[in-house]
C-alpha positions as CSV (number, residue, x, y, z in Angstrom):
1,M,-5.4,-0.8,18.3
2,R,-8.0,1.9,17.9
3,F,-8.6,3.7,14.6
4,T,-10.3,7.1,14.7
5,S,-12.8,8.0,12.0
6,R,-10.1,10.2,10.5
7,D,-7.6,7.3,10.4
8,K,-10.2,5.1,8.6
9,E,-10.8,7.9,6.1
10,I,-7.0,8.2,5.5
11,V,-6.7,4.4,5.0
12,R,-9.6,4.5,2.5
13,V,-7.9,7.3,0.5
14,G,-4.6,5.5,0.7
15,L,-6.2,2.3,-0.8
16,N,-7.0,4.3,-3.9
17,F,-3.3,4.9,-4.6
18,L,-2.6,1.1,-4.7
19,T,-2.9,-1.0,-7.9
20,S,-6.1,-3.0,-8.2
21,S,-4.0,-6.2,-7.6
22,E,-2.5,-4.8,-4.4
23,R,-5.9,-3.6,-3.2
24,Q,-7.5,-7.0,-4.0
25,I,-4.8,-8.9,-2.1
26,L,-5.2,-6.6,0.9
27,I,-8.9,-7.1,0.9
28,F,-8.6,-10.9,0.6
29,R,-6.0,-11.0,3.4
30,F,-7.5,-8.7,6.0
31,W,-11.2,-8.4,5.3
32,E,-11.8,-12.0,4.1
33,N,-9.1,-13.4,6.4
34,M,-7.7,-15.6,3.6
35,T,-4.2,-17.1,3.8
36,I,-1.5,-16.3,1.3
37,A,-2.0,-19.8,-0.2
38,E,-5.7,-19.3,-0.5
39,I,-5.2,-15.9,-2.2
40,A,-2.7,-17.4,-4.6
41,E,-5.0,-20.2,-5.6
42,V,-8.0,-17.8,-6.1
43,L,-5.9,-15.4,-8.2
44,G,-3.9,-18.0,-10.0
45,M,-0.7,-16.5,-8.7
46,K,2.4,-18.0,-7.1
47,W,2.6,-17.9,-3.3
48,E,5.8,-15.8,-3.5
49,E,4.2,-13.3,-5.9
50,V,1.2,-12.8,-3.6
51,N,3.5,-12.4,-0.5
52,K,5.7,-9.8,-2.3
53,T,2.6,-7.9,-3.5
54,L,1.2,-7.9,0.0
55,E,4.5,-6.6,1.4
56,V,4.7,-3.8,-1.2
57,A,1.0,-2.8,-0.7
58,L,1.4,-2.6,3.1
59,E,4.5,-0.6,2.9
60,S,2.9,1.8,0.3
61,L,-0.2,2.2,2.5
62,K,1.9,2.8,5.6
63,T,4.0,5.4,3.8
64,F,0.9,7.2,2.6
65,C,-0.8,7.1,6.0
66,L,2.3,8.4,7.8
67,T,2.5,11.4,5.5
68,Q,-0.9,12.6,6.7
69,M,-0.6,15.1,9.5
70,D,-3.5,13.9,11.5
71,F,-3.0,10.1,11.2
72,S,-2.5,8.3,14.5
73,V,1.2,7.3,14.2
74,H,0.9,5.2,17.4
75,L,-1.0,2.6,15.4
76,F,2.2,1.5,13.6
77,K,4.3,1.6,16.8
78,E,1.8,-0.8,18.5
79,A,1.8,-3.2,15.6
80,A,5.6,-3.6,15.7
């Protein structure tokens, strides 16, 4: 999966539309490579709550990205 510089810019902008909790969970999961259980422990949340927040955040970010005309739609097709 290859992101163009424009794709990266769109994702960065999209992250700003998420809540701070959603953004924090995404960062822990994908930048820090933490498990759902580890994130739940660090944030003092239930596993289910972290998992649901992650799902919502990813769907919101995906929706935002796909509304951008020059976003590489193939990125989501490859991930499926």
